[in-house]
C-alpha positions as CSV (number, residue, x, y, z in Angstrom):
1,M,12.6,25.2,-31.2
2,K,13.5,27.0,-28.0
3,I,13.0,25.0,-24.9
4,E,12.2,27.0,-21.8
5,L,12.8,25.4,-18.4
6,E,10.7,26.3,-15.5
7,Q,12.7,27.9,-12.7
8,V,11.8,26.2,-9.5
9,L,13.9,26.0,-6.3
10,P,14.7,22.4,-5.2
11,S,12.7,22.9,-2.0
12,Q,9.7,23.8,-4.1
13,I,9.7,21.1,-6.7
14,E,7.3,18.8,-4.9
15,A,4.9,21.6,-4.1
16,R,5.0,22.8,-7.7
17,S,4.3,19.2,-8.9
18,F,1.2,18.9,-6.7
19,E,0.0,22.3,-8.1
20,I,0.3,20.9,-11.6
21,I,-1.5,17.7,-10.6
22,G,-4.3,19.7,-9.0
23,R,-4.7,21.9,-12.0
24,E,-4.7,19.0,-14.5
25,L,-7.3,17.1,-12.4
26,E,-9.5,20.2,-12.4
27,Q,-9.1,20.5,-16.2
28,M,-10.2,16.8,-16.5
29,G,-13.3,17.6,-14.4
30,K,-12.2,15.3,-11.6
31,V,-13.6,16.1,-8.2
32,L,-11.9,14.0,-5.5
33,D,-13.2,13.0,-2.1
34,P,-11.2,15.2,0.4
35,E,-10.2,12.2,2.5
36,Q,-8.9,10.3,-0.5
37,E,-7.4,13.2,-2.4
38,P,-3.9,13.2,-0.8
39,V,-3.5,9.4,-1.5
40,I,-4.7,9.8,-5.1
41,K,-2.5,12.8,-5.8
42,R,0.6,11.1,-4.3
43,C,0.1,8.1,-6.5
44,I,-0.1,10.4,-9.5
45,H,2.9,12.3,-8.3
46,T,4.9,9.0,-8.0
47,T,3.8,7.6,-11.4
48,A,2.7,10.6,-13.6
49,D,-0.3,8.5,-14.3
50,F,-3.7,10.2,-13.9
51,E,-5.6,6.9,-14.3
52,Y,-5.2,6.5,-10.5
53,A,-7.8,9.1,-10.1
54,D,-10.3,6.5,-11.4
55,S,-8.7,3.1,-10.6
56,L,-8.0,3.6,-6.8
57,V,-10.8,2.0,-4.8
58,F,-11.3,2.8,-1.1
59,S,-13.4,0.8,1.3
60,D,-15.6,2.8,3.6
61,R,-13.5,4.9,6.0
62,A,-10.3,3.3,4.7
63,V,-8.2,6.4,5.1
64,E,-9.6,7.1,8.6
65,Q,-8.9,3.5,9.6
66,G,-5.3,3.7,8.2
67,L,-4.6,6.9,10.1
68,K,-6.0,5.5,13.3
69,A,-3.7,2.5,13.0
70,L,-0.7,4.6,12.3
71,K,-1.4,6.8,15.3
72,A,-1.6,3.7,17.4
73,G,1.9,2.6,16.3
74,A,1.0,0.3,13.4
75,H,3.6,-1.9,11.8
76,I,3.7,-1.9,8.0
77,V,4.5,-5.2,6.2
78,T,5.6,-5.0,2.6
79,D,5.9,-7.7,0.0
80,T,9.2,-6.3,-1.5
81,R,12.4,-4.7,-0.3
82,M,11.6,-1.9,-2.7
83,G,8.3,-1.2,-1.0
84,F,10.0,-1.4,2.4
85,S,12.7,1.1,1.2
86,G,10.2,3.6,0.0
87,V,8.2,3.9,3.2
88,N,9.2,6.9,5.3
89,K,10.5,5.0,8.3
90,G,11.5,8.2,10.1
91,R,7.9,9.3,10.3
92,L,6.6,5.8,11.0
93,E,9.1,5.3,13.9
94,K,8.1,8.6,15.5
95,L,4.6,7.2,15.8
96,G,6.0,4.0,17.4
97,G,5.6,2.0,14.3
98,E,8.0,-0.2,12.2
99,A,8.3,-1.3,8.6
100,L,9.1,-4.9,7.8
101,C,9.7,-7.2,4.9
102,F,10.0,-10.9,5.4
103,M,10.8,-11.9,1.8
104,A,14.5,-12.5,2.2
105,D,14.2,-14.3,5.6
106,P,15.7,-17.8,5.5
107,D,12.6,-19.4,7.2
108,V,10.4,-17.9,4.5
109,A,12.6,-19.4,1.8
110,E,12.5,-22.8,3.5
111,I,8.7,-22.7,3.9
112,A,8.3,-21.7,0.2
113,A,10.5,-24.5,-0.9
114,R,8.8,-27.1,1.3
115,E,5.2,-26.0,0.5
116,G,5.9,-25.3,-3.2
117,C,4.5,-21.8,-2.9
118,T,5.9,-18.3,-3.6
119,R,8.0,-16.5,-1.0
120,A,5.3,-13.8,-1.0
121,T,2.8,-16.4,0.1
122,A,5.1,-17.7,2.8
123,S,5.9,-14.2,4.0
124,M,2.2,-13.5,4.6
125,D,2.0,-16.7,6.6
126,K,4.9,-15.5,8.7
127,A,3.2,-12.2,9.2
128,A,0.0,-14.0,10.2
129,G,2.0,-16.0,12.8
130,L,3.1,-12.7,14.4
131,Y,0.1,-10.4,14.0
132,G,-2.7,-12.9,13.6
133,T,-5.0,-14.5,16.1
134,G,-2.9,-15.7,19.1
135,G,0.3,-14.3,17.7
136,P,2.9,-12.4,19.9
137,R,2.1,-9.1,18.1
138,E,-1.7,-9.6,17.8
139,R,-2.4,-6.3,19.6
140,I,-0.2,-4.3,17.3
141,P,-2.1,-2.9,14.3
142,C,-0.7,-4.2,11.0
143,I,-0.9,-2.6,7.6
144,F,-0.1,-4.7,4.6
145,A,1.3,-2.9,1.6
146,V,1.4,-5.2,-1.4
147,G,2.8,-3.7,-4.6
148,N,4.3,-6.6,-6.5
149,A,3.0,-10.1,-5.7
150,P,-0.6,-11.1,-6.4
151,T,0.0,-14.3,-4.5
152,A,0.6,-12.2,-1.3
153,L,-2.9,-10.6,-1.8
154,V,-4.5,-14.0,-2.4
155,R,-2.9,-15.4,0.8
156,L,-4.1,-12.3,2.7
157,Y,-7.6,-12.9,1.4
158,E,-7.5,-16.5,2.6
159,L,-6.0,-15.6,6.0
160,V,-8.7,-13.0,6.6
161,T,-11.6,-15.2,5.5
162,E,-10.3,-18.1,7.7
163,G,-10.4,-15.7,10.7
164,R,-6.6,-16.0,11.2
165,L,-5.7,-12.4,10.5
166,K,-7.4,-9.0,10.9
167,P,-5.4,-6.3,9.1
168,A,-5.7,-2.7,10.0
169,L,-5.5,-1.9,6.3
170,I,-4.7,-3.7,3.1
171,I,-3.0,-1.7,0.4
172,G,-3.4,-3.9,-2.7
173,V,-1.6,-2.5,-5.7
174,P,0.5,-5.3,-7.3
175,V,1.5,-4.7,-11.0
176,G,1.5,-7.2,-13.8
177,F,-0.6,-9.7,-15.7
178,V,-0.9,-13.1,-14.1
179,N,-3.7,-13.1,-11.4
180,V,-3.1,-9.4,-10.7
181,V,-6.6,-8.3,-11.5
182,Q,-8.2,-11.3,-9.8
183,S,-6.2,-10.9,-6.6
184,K,-7.3,-7.3,-6.3
185,E,-10.9,-8.2,-6.9
186,L,-10.7,-10.8,-4.1
187,I,-9.7,-8.1,-1.6
188,L,-12.6,-5.9,-2.8
189,T,-15.0,-8.7,-1.6
190,L,-13.8,-8.5,2.0
191,P,-16.7,-6.9,4.0
192,D,-15.0,-5.9,7.2
193,T,-11.4,-5.2,6.2
194,P,-10.3,-1.7,5.3
195,Y,-8.5,-1.6,1.9
196,I,-7.1,0.7,-0.7
197,V,-6.9,-1.1,-4.1
198,A,-5.7,-0.1,-7.5
199,R,-8.1,-1.9,-9.9
200,G,-6.6,-3.3,-13.0
201,R,-3.1,-4.2,-14.0
202,K,-1.3,-1.1,-12.8
203,G,0.5,-0.6,-9.5
204,G,3.9,-1.4,-8.1
205,S,6.0,-1.3,-5.0
206,N,6.6,2.5,-5.5
207,V,2.8,3.0,-5.5
208,A,2.4,0.9,-2.3
209,A,5.0,3.0,-0.6
210,A,3.4,6.2,-1.9
211,I,0.1,5.3,-0.3
212,C,1.8,4.5,3.0
213,N,3.6,7.9,2.8
214,A,0.4,9.8,1.9
215,L,-1.1,8.5,5.1
216,L,2.0,9.2,7.2
217,Y,2.2,12.8,5.9
218,R,-1.3,13.4,7.1
219,I,-0.2,12.9,10.8
């Protein structure tokens, strides 16, 4: 069998990939919301998984609210260093924003050990202390990008319902089996918090970063 490689210049690989994604979505009969389309396509581009065309759930005006926050210099808090590494910090910093991950901070480790909780939970508490009600960064919009730890999403849900935190956007795409589906469903019940959630077990830190970048590339 002869294998023929497609001849594509390095600078054109991404554009060609999105052309293929668009064509295959069309063949599947998928008609995407224009606002959500760049996010969905970038998740597919990152994973080669077309199920994201069905599993991604957007709250009303989620993309609009995310873009508004980024234009206002939002900070992005991730639950993993991998997610942090994947965010395009050059574009974010040009907007006056910053990417942060507290998972490896010594105080987070101490809180987790003392409280008997995960570091992901403790890292969300640290973020709430900074960006939540009465915190020193309360006026800075904060986007939470969770791609690994369902406990981070559960804690975000608790902090929001307790009135201690008002995220500009929650990106809830942890991957796995234990409490992953449940944690995402909790976020879907929040009435006044913008969110982008990948229903089901699929997700990952790479998907969380991809969603952040899909928004950043719109500005």
